[in-house]
C-alpha positions in Angstrom: 28.1 -5.1 -30.3 26.5 -8.5 -30.9 23.5 -7.5 -29.0 23.1 -4.4 -31.2 23.5 -6.4 -34.4 20.8 -8.9 -33.4 18.2 -6.2 -32.8 15.5 -5.9 -35.4 14.7 -2.6 -37.0 11.6 -0.8 -35.9 11.3 2.9 -36.4 11.3 2.9 -40.2 10.1 5.8 -42.4 7.2 3.7 -43.7 6.1 2.8 -40.1 6.2 6.5 -39.1 4.4 7.5 -42.4 1.6 4.9 -41.9 1.2 6.0 -38.3 1.0 9.7 -39.1 -1.9 8.9 -41.4 -3.5 6.8 -38.7 -3.0 9.5 -36.1 -5.1 12.0 -38.2 -7.8 9.4 -38.8 -7.9 8.3 -35.2 -7.9 11.9 -33.8 -10.9 12.6 -36.0 -12.6 9.4 -34.8 -11.8 10.1 -31.1 -12.9 13.7 -31.0 -16.1 12.9 -32.9 -17.2 10.3 -30.4 -15.6 11.5 -27.1 -15.7 15.3 -27.4 -18.7 16.0 -29.6 -21.0 13.1 -28.7 -19.5 12.0 -25.3 -19.6 8.3 -26.3 -17.1 5.5 -26.9 -14.3 6.9 -24.7 -11.5 4.8 -26.2 -8.9 6.8 -24.4 -10.2 6.3 -20.9 -9.0 2.7 -20.7 -5.4 1.6 -20.5 -5.6 -0.6 -23.6 -7.2 1.8 -26.1 -9.6 0.0 -28.3 -9.2 2.3 -31.2 -5.5 1.6 -31.3 -6.0 -2.2 -31.0 -8.6 -2.1 -33.8 -6.2 -0.1 -36.0 -3.5 -2.6 -35.4 -5.9 -5.6 -36.2 -6.8 -4.0 -39.5 -3.1 -3.5 -40.4 -2.3 -7.1 -39.4 -5.1 -8.4 -41.7 -3.6 -6.4 -44.5 -0.1 -7.6 -43.5 -1.1 -11.2 -43.6 -2.1 -10.7 -47.3 1.2 -9.0 -48.0 3.1 -11.8 -46.4 1.4 -14.3 -48.7 1.9 -12.4 -52.0 4.9 -10.1 -51.3 6.6 -11.3 -48.1 9.6 -9.0 -48.5 7.4 -5.9 -48.1 5.5 -7.1 -45.0 5.6 -5.0 -41.8 7.8 -6.4 -39.0 6.9 -6.6 -35.4 9.2 -3.7 -34.7 7.3 -1.5 -37.1 4.0 -2.6 -35.5 5.3 -1.7 -32.1 6.4 1.7 -33.4 2.9 2.3 -34.8 1.2 1.0 -31.6 3.2 3.3 -29.3 2.9 6.4 -31.5 -0.8 5.9 -32.0 -1.4 5.3 -28.3 0.4 8.5 -27.3 -1.3 10.6 -29.9 -4.7 9.1 -29.1 -4.3 9.8 -25.4 -3.3 13.4 -26.1 -6.3 14.0 -28.3 -8.8 12.3 -26.0 -11.3 13.0 -23.3 -8.9 14.0 -20.6 -6.4 16.1 -22.6 -6.7 18.3 -25.7 -10.5 17.7 -25.9 -10.6 19.8 -22.7 -8.0 22.3 -23.6 -9.5 23.7 -26.8 -12.9 24.7 -25.4 -11.1 26.2 -22.4 -9.2 28.7 -24.6 -12.4 30.7 -25.2 -14.4 29.9 -22.1 -13.5 32.7 -19.7 -14.2 35.3 -22.4 -17.4 34.0 -23.9 -19.2 33.1 -20.7 -18.2 36.3 -18.8 -21.3 38.2 -17.7 -22.0 41.2 -15.4 -23.5 38.8 -12.9 -20.5 36.4 -12.6 -17.9 39.2 -12.9 -15.5 36.9 -14.7 -14.1 39.8 -16.7 -12.9 41.5 -13.5 -11.9 38.2 -11.9 -10.2 36.2 -14.6 -9.3 38.3 -17.7 -6.2 40.0 -16.2 -4.8 36.6 -15.3 -5.5 35.0 -18.7 -2.6 35.2 -21.3 -4.0 36.5 -24.5 -1.3 34.8 -26.6 -2.5 31.4 -25.5 -6.2 32.0 -25.8 -8.9 33.1 -28.4 -10.9 36.1 -27.3 -12.1 37.7 -30.5 -15.9 38.0 -30.2 -16.7 37.1 -33.8 -14.4 34.1 -33.8 -15.9 32.9 -30.6 -19.5 33.4 -31.7 -19.0 31.2 -34.8 -17.2 28.6 -32.6 -20.1 28.3 -30.1 -23.1 28.8 -32.5 -21.8 26.8 -35.4 -23.1 26.9 -39.0 -19.8 28.4 -40.1 -16.5 27.3 -41.4 -13.1 26.9 -39.7 -11.4 27.7 -42.9 -11.7 31.5 -43.0 -8.6 33.7 -42.6 -10.2 35.3 -39.5 -10.7 31.9 -37.7 -7.4 30.4 -38.8 -5.4 33.4 -37.8 -7.1 33.5 -34.3 -6.4 29.8 -33.6 -3.0 29.3 -35.2 -0.9 31.0 -32.5 -2.5 29.2 -29.6 -2.5 25.9 -31.5 1.3 26.1 -32.1 2.1 27.3 -28.6 0.1 24.5 -26.9 1.3 21.9 -29.4 5.0 22.8 -28.5 4.0 22.6 -24.9 2.6 19.1 -25.4 5.8 18.2 -27.3 7.9 19.3 -24.3 5.7 17.2 -21.9 6.0 14.1 -24.0 9.8 14.6 -24.4 10.4 15.1 -20.7 8.3 12.0 -19.9 10.2 9.8 -22.3 13.5 11.1 -20.9 12.3 10.1 -17.4 11.2 6.7 -18.7 14.7 6.1 -20.3 16.3 6.7 -16.9 14.1 4.2 -15.0 13.5 1.7 -17.8 16.4 -0.7 -17.1 15.7 -0.9 -13.4 12.0 -1.5 -13.7 12.1 -3.7 -16.8 15.3 -5.7 -16.6 16.2 -5.8 -12.9 12.9 -5.7 -11.0 11.2 -7.4 -14.0 7.8 -5.7 -13.7 5.1 -7.6 -15.5 3.5 -5.0 -17.8 0.1 -6.8 -18.1 -1.4 -4.2 -20.6 1.0 -5.1 -23.4 0.4 -8.9 -23.4 -2.3 -8.6 -26.1 -0.4 -6.2 -28.4 2.7 -8.3 -28.1 0.8 -11.5 -28.9 -1.0 -10.2 -32.0 2.0 -8.4 -33.5 4.5 -11.3 -33.1 6.4 -11.9 -36.3 4.4 -9.0 -37.9 1.1 -10.8 -37.2 0.9 -14.6 -37.7 -2.0 -16.7 -38.7 -1.0 -19.2 -36.0 -2.2 -16.8 -33.3 -5.6 -16.6 -34.9 -6.0 -20.4 -35.2 -6.4 -20.9 -31.5 -9.9 -22.3 -30.8 -10.3 -20.8 -27.4 -9.5 -17.4 -28.9 -12.4 -17.6 -31.2 -14.8 -18.9 -28.6 -14.0 -15.8 -26.5 -14.2 -13.6 -29.5 -17.6 -15.1 -30.5 -19.1 -14.6 -27.0 -18.1 -11.0 -26.8 -19.0 -10.2 -30.4 -22.4 -11.8 -30.0 -23.2 -9.6 -27.0 -22.2 -6.5 -28.9 -24.2 -7.6 -32.0 -27.3 -8.1 -29.9 -26.9 -4.8 -28.1 -26.0 -3.0 -31.3 -29.1 -4.2 -33.1 -31.2 -3.3 -30.0 -30.4 0.4 -30.5 -31.8 0.3 -34.1 -34.6 -2.3 -33.4 -35.8 -1.9 -29.7 -38.0 -5.0 -30.1 -34.8 -7.1 -30.0 -34.1 -7.6 -26.3 -30.9 -5.9 -25.1 -28.5 -7.0 -22.3 -28.0 -4.3 -19.7 -24.3 -4.7 -18.9 -22.8 -1.2 -19.3 -22.0 1.4 -16.6 -24.9 3.6 -17.6 -27.5 0.8 -17.5 -26.7 -0.7 -14.1 -27.4 1.0 -10.8 -28.3 -0.9 -7.6 -28.5 2.0 -5.3 -32.3 1.7 -5.2 -31.8 -1.2 -2.7 -30.3 1.3 -0.3 -33.0 4.0 0.3 -33.3 4.3 4.1 -30.8 6.0 6.5 -28.0 5.5 7.0 -27.6 3.2 4.0 -28.7 5.8 1.5 -25.4 7.6 2.2 -23.7 5.1 -0.2 -24.9 7.1 -3.2 -24.9 5.6 -6.6 -23.6 2.0 -6.9 -23.1 1.0 -10.5 -22.8 -2.7 -11.2 -21.4 -2.9 -14.8 -20.4 -6.2 -16.4 -18.3 -5.1 -19.4 -16.8 -8.3 -20.9 -13.6 -6.6 -22.0 -13.0 -5.2 -18.5 -13.6 -8.6 -16.9 -11.1 -10.0 -19.4 -8.5 -7.3 -18.7 -9.0 -7.9 -15.0 -8.0 -11.5 -15.6 -4.4 -10.4 -16.4 -4.1 -8.4 -13.1 -2.4 -9.9 -10.1 -5.1 -11.3 -7.8 -4.1 -9.1 -4.8 -4.5 -5.9 -6.9 -7.9 -6.9 -8.5 -9.2 -7.9 -5.1 -7.8 -4.8 -3.4 -9.4 -2.4 -5.9 -13.0 -3.6 -5.4 -12.4 -4.3 -1.6 -11.4 -0.7 -1.0 -14.2 0.6 -3.2 -16.7 -1.2 -0.9 -14.7 0.1 2.1 -15.2 3.6 0.7 -19.0 3.0 0.8 -18.6 1.8 4.4 -16.9 5.1 5.3 -19.9 7.0 3.8 -22.4 5.0 5.8 -20.3 5.2 9.0 -20.0 9.0 8.6 -23.8 9.3 8.2 -24.4 7.2 11.3 -21.9 9.3 13.4 -23.1 12.7 12.0 -19.7 13.4 10.4 -21.2 14.2 7.1 -21.7 17.7 8.4 -18.0 18.2 7.7 -18.0 19.8 4.2 -15.8 17.2 2.5 -16.0 14.1 4.8 -14.5 11.6 4.4 -12.1 13.6 2.2 -11.7 11.0 -0.5 -9.8 13.3 -2.8 -7.3 14.2 0.0 -6.9 10.5 0.9 -6.3 9.6 -2.7 -3.8 12.4 -3.1 -1.8 11.2 -0.1 -1.9 7.7 -1.4 -0.5 8.6 -4.8 2.3 10.7 -3.3 3.0 7.6 -1.1 3.2 5.4 -4.2 5.6 7.8 -5.8 7.9 7.8 -2.7 7.7 3.9 -2.6 8.6 3.8 -6.3 11.5 6.2 -5.8 12.8 4.2 -2.8 12.7 0.9 -4.7 14.7 2.5 -7.6 17.2 4.4 -5.4 20.2 2.2 -6.1 19.8 2.4 -9.8 19.3 6.2 -9.7 22.6 6.5 -7.8 24.3 4.7 -10.6 22.6 6.8 -13.2 23.7 9.9 -11.4 27.3 8.7 -11.5 27.0 7.9 -15.2 25.7 11.3 -15.9 28.6 12.9 -14.1 31.1 10.7 -15.9 32.1 8.8 -12.8 33.0 5.1 -12.7 30.0 2.7 -12.7 29.0 -0.7 -14.1 25.8 0.7 -15.6 25.6 0.4 -19.4 23.4 2.7 -21.3 24.6 1.8 -24.8 21.3 0.0 -25.6 19.0 2.7 -24.3 17.1 4.9 -26.8 19.2 7.8 -25.7 22.2 8.1 -23.3 21.4 8.9 -19.6 23.3 12.2 -19.9 21.2 13.2 -22.9 18.0 12.2 -21.0 19.0 14.3 -18.0 19.8 17.3 -20.2 16.4 16.7 -21.9 14.6 16.8 -18.5 16.5 20.0 -17.6 15.7 21.6 -20.9 12.1 20.7 -20.7 11.8 22.1 -17.2 13.4 25.3 -18.3 10.8 25.5 -21.1 7.9 25.0 -18.6 9.3 27.7 -16.3 9.7 30.3 -19.1 6.3 29.4 -20.6 4.5 29.6 -17.3 6.4 32.6 -16.1 5.3 34.5 -19.2 1.7 33.8 -18.3 2.2 35.6 -14.9 2.8 32.6 -12.6 5.3 32.8 -9.8 8.6 30.8 -10.0 8.0 29.0 -6.7 4.5 27.9 -7.8 5.7 26.7 -11.2 8.3 24.5 -9.7 5.9 23.1 -7.0 3.2 22.5 -9.6 5.4 20.6 -12.1 7.2 18.7 -9.4 3.9 17.4 -8.1 2.7 16.6 -11.6 5.7 14.5 -12.5 5.5 12.8 -9.1 2.0 11.7 -9.8 3.0 10.8 -13.4 5.8 8.5 -12.2 3.5 6.8 -9.7 0.9 6.1 -12.4 3.6 4.8 -14.7 4.9 2.5 -12.0 1.4 1.1 -11.2 0.7 0.5 -14.9 4.1 -1.3 -15.4 3.8 -3.4 -12.3 0.0 -4.2 -12.2 -1.7 -3.1 -15.4 -5.1 -1.7 -14.1 -7.8 -1.4 -16.8 -8.0 2.4 -16.2 -6.7 5.0 -13.8 -8.9 8.0 -13.1 -7.5 10.4 -10.6 -10.0 13.3 -11.1 -9.4 16.0 -8.5 -6.0 14.5 -7.5 -3.9 17.2 -9.0 -1.2 19.8 -8.2 -3.7 22.6 -8.0 -6.0 21.0 -5.4 -3.0 19.7 -3.4 -1.4 23.1 -3.2 -4.7 24.8 -2.4 -5.3 22.3 0.4 -1.8 22.8 1.9 -1.3 26.5 1.4 -4.7 28.1 0.9 -5.6 30.4 -1.9 -4.4 33.6 -0.3 -0.8 32.5 -0.2 -1.0 31.1 -3.7 -2.4 34.2 -5.3 -4.7 35.0 -8.1 -1.9 35.2 -10.7 -1.1 31.5 -10.1 -4.6 30.2 -9.7 -5.6 31.9 -13.0 -3.5 29.5 -15.1 -4.6 26.3 -13.3 -7.8 25.8 -15.5 -5.6 26.0 -18.6 -3.3 23.3 -17.2 -6.3 21.2 -16.3 -5.9 19.2 -19.6 -2.7 17.5 -18.6 -2.5 17.9 -14.8 -6.0 17.5 -13.4 -8.9 15.9 -15.3 -8.2 12.3 -14.9 -4.9 11.1 -16.3 -6.6 8.2 -18.1 -4.9 8.9 -21.4 -1.6 9.8 -19.8 1.2 9.4 -22.4 4.0 8.3 -19.9 2.7 4.8 -19.2 2.3 4.1 -22.9 5.9 5.2 -23.6 7.3 2.9 -21.0 5.1 0.0 -22.2 6.4 0.7 -25.7 10.0 0.4 -24.5 9.1 -2.9 -22.8 7.5 -4.2 -26.0 10.7 -3.1 -27.9 12.8 -5.1 -25.5 10.7 -8.2 -25.8 10.9 -7.9 -29.6 14.6 -7.3 -29.6 14.0 -4.0 -31.4 16.4 -1.2 -32.1 14.9 1.8 -30.2 17.4 4.5 -31.2 14.9 6.6 -33.1 11.9 5.8 -30.9 12.2 8.9 -28.8 11.9 11.1 -32.0 9.0 9.0 -33.2 7.1 9.3 -30.0 7.8 13.0 -29.7 6.6 13.5 -33.3 3.4 11.6 -32.4 2.7 13.9 -29.5 3.2 17.1 -31.6 1.1 15.8 -34.6 -1.6 14.5 -32.2 -1.9 17.9 -30.6 -2.0 19.9 -33.9 -4.4 17.4 -35.5 -6.7 17.8 -32.5 -6.8 21.6 -33.0 -7.6 21.1 -36.7 -10.2 18.4 -36.2 -12.1 20.1 -33.4 -12.1 23.4 -35.2 -13.4 21.7 -38.3 -16.2 20.0 -36.3 -17.3 22.7 -33.9 -17.4 25.5 -36.4 -20.0 23.4 -38.2 -22.1 22.1 -35.2 -21.4 24.7 -32.6 -19.7 24.0 -29.2 -22.5 25.6 -27.1 -24.3 23.0 -24.9 -22.1 20.2 -26.0 -20.0 17.9 -23.7 -16.8 19.7 -24.7 -18.0 22.9 -23.0 -19.8 21.0 -20.2 -16.6 19.5 -18.9 -14.8 22.9 -19.0 -17.3 24.6 -16.7 -16.0 22.7 -13.8 -12.5 24.0 -14.0 -13.6 27.7 -14.4 -16.2 27.4 -11.6 -13.3 26.1 -9.5 -11.3 29.2 -10.3 -14.2 31.6 -9.8 -15.0 30.0 -6.4 -11.4 30.3 -5.2 -11.1 33.9 -6.4 -14.5 35.0 -4.9 -14.0 33.1 -1.6 -10.3 33.0 -0.6 -9.5 30.0 1.5 -7.0 29.3 4.3 -5.1 26.0 4.4 -7.4 23.0 4.7 -6.4 21.5 8.0 -8.8 18.5 8.0 -7.9 17.9 4.4 -4.2 17.9 5.2 -4.9 15.4 8.0 -6.6 13.0 5.7 -4.0 13.5 3.0 -1.3 12.6 5.6 -3.5 9.7 6.7 -3.7 8.4 3.1 0.1 8.7 2.7 0.8 6.8 5.9 -1.9 4.1 5.2 -0.2 3.5 1.8 3.1 2.9 3.6 1.4 0.6 6.1 -0.2 -1.5 3.3 3.2 -1.7 1.6 4.9 -2.8 4.8 2.4 -5.5 5.4 2.6 -6.7 1.8 6.4 -7.0 2.1 6.4 -8.5 5.6 3.7 -11.1 5.2 3.3 -13.2 2.1 -0.4 -13.9 3.0 -1.3 -10.2 3.1 -4.0 -9.7 0.4 -4.3 -5.9 0.2 -2.2 -3.9 -2.3 -1.5 -0.1 -1.6 -2.4 0.7 -5.3 -5.9 -0.8 -4.7 -6.4 1.8 -2.0 -5.1 4.6 -4.2 -7.6 3.6 -7.0 -10.6 2.9 -4.8 -12.5 6.2 -5.1 -12.8 6.6 -8.9 -13.6 3.1 -10.1 -17.4 3.1 -10.2 -17.4 2.0 -13.8 -15.3 -1.2 -13.4 -15.2 -2.3 -9.8 -17.8 -5.1 -10.3 -15.9 -6.2 -13.5 -12.8 -6.7 -11.4 -14.8 -8.6 -8.7 -15.9 -11.1 -11.3 -12.4 -11.3 -12.7 -11.0 -12.0 -9.3 -13.5 -14.8 -8.7 -12.8 -16.3 -12.2 -9.1 -16.2 -11.9 -9.0 -17.5 -8.3 -11.3 -20.4 -9.3 -9.1 -21.3 -12.3 -5.9 -21.2 -10.3 -7.5 -23.1 -7.3 -8.9 -26.0 -9.3 -6.8 -26.0 -12.5 -3.4 -24.5 -11.5 -1.1 -22.6 -13.7 -1.6 -25.0 -16.6 -5.3 -24.1 -16.8 -4.5 -20.5 -16.3 -2.1 -20.5 -19.3 -4.7 -22.3 -21.4 -7.4 -19.7 -20.5 -5.3 -16.8 -21.7 -6.3 -17.0 -25.4 -10.0 -17.1 -24.3 -9.7 -13.8 -22.5 -7.6 -12.4 -25.4 -10.6 -13.3 -27.6 -13.1 -11.6 -25.4 -11.1 -8.4 -25.5 -10.6 -8.6 -29.3 -14.2 -9.5 -29.9 -15.6 -6.6 -28.0 -13.1 -4.2 -29.4 -13.7 -5.3 -33.0 -17.5 -5.2 -32.8 -17.5 -2.1 -30.6 -15.2 -0.3 -33.0 -17.4 -1.4 -35.9 -20.5 0.2 -34.3 -18.4 3.3 -33.6 -17.3 3.6 -37.2 -20.9 3.2 -38.3 -21.8 6.1 -36.0 -19.2 8.4 -37.4 -19.9 7.5 -41.1 -23.7 7.8 -40.8 -23.7 10.4 -38.0 -26.1 8.3 -35.9 -26.2 7.0 -32.3 -25.1 3.4 -31.8 -24.5 1.0 -29.0 -21.8 2.3 -26.7 -19.8 -0.6 -25.3 -17.1 1.3 -23.5 -16.8 3.4 -20.3 -16.2 7.0 -19.7 
């Protein structure tokens, strides 16, 4: 009881109220830059800059309140509540989730032509109650110069918006129930490091303290990053001011590799984003090294394949299958490392004798288990009503939550700056293993609509943010009893706000030709290809998937057996989708190794505020330019990745 009494309050009504307002504002901001303009991409990195910027603004306001009305100042628990809710809602609204779902709801109907035969191929497998197919409503959506606020438009979108928002709510709730079950083991027993939360915890301590902002190294780092963004920001408006080419889009060194077999490497970007270098500083050295090492090893595979004539194989070297096997391997490893705790949880759920205490968890383990079961029943009924088969539904969602748990484990243990798993998804895995004939058109037909949560990239995945929030709550000794409801509410409001904001925007500007529609083409072309050209099981693909799975176990065995082993299995799993930050991690590895080698842990600790400052400086100035772009509807310097 003493422990419970010493916990600070966190989920207050005013914290939730403030966050709901911020969710609507941030959803508008995110969808404008990410979905309509394809810039900024705040939700594609693990530490979302729009959330950090919002928290900084609140902290500055809170410092004034502390001075003049200290009894009314926000506490660290309230800041954590706002941070977690806003992170979850932002990820749901962003580039890899709802921003992809909404344009998909009309795509198969609007772009059907006699030539592509989509009407015959897709319409019978597309649930009308989840989509928008009225021709007039779609015409205004794609051509613009109309208003979302007509009875015809609102009636057409209201049903799908509610159904999909409740679907998102169920996803978020099941994820947090899983997180509740594994939290104690990963956080308190295995003591995973949670690198991503180090900055949010530091800036929100005691509700934001002026002491944190008095560190000299912090402001040196802030000034360096801010100066770079000021110069590059002014360069956009005044080209005569020299700009510094440091972003992903500005750097490509593949022109050095033009002759065979070296030209097989393809594009090699060499970005130097300051905030990604700074985030890389907080990664364990073995992971940061492994990520860029395996990225270069990927390029070696391409060159070797060209030299040996193996590129004639349609998908060689089967990177997507290798990566799928690696992530399934990481899931199995995570489950194995948690097995003893899960046995105790199972006994607790059944009411058997165990020393496991769940009194300080956000919800009891039995409630969490019932929540998972209820959520899975919802997914089964929802998907079955769309025409999917029961066996496929269970296989699809099992694979999805396996991948989700592996991502959450890697984020908690290692804190990568981003995690893009494009084409590593249940649909592709099942097609590789079973072939399209066995799966059937009724099951394939729904995969493009599930693309938004189980296929595009997982970069804004809600589950890691939830577990990081629970860790922040533990560090702040915060009462988490109402946090499950707050996070679930954030998921639902984030989804509904996304439907409103994107409808408001696209009925004005028109969706045709924009990035929102451009990304959706891929998932429907995938469906059309599989329906037009049925495929047998991909035997070479399964071989490489199995190879990726076994190689992940080999790397884990070597890491546990030999202390000197420098390669981490998560680095291998990440290696194929890190073009936009591999070089940043290479510099981070060199900087961190040098500091530890010549200055030791003392120098490393002293350097931490400097790298905090770099992140804050670039986030603050980058967010400033982004706000300017939204307010004045003009292109600005894009400091982020996507």
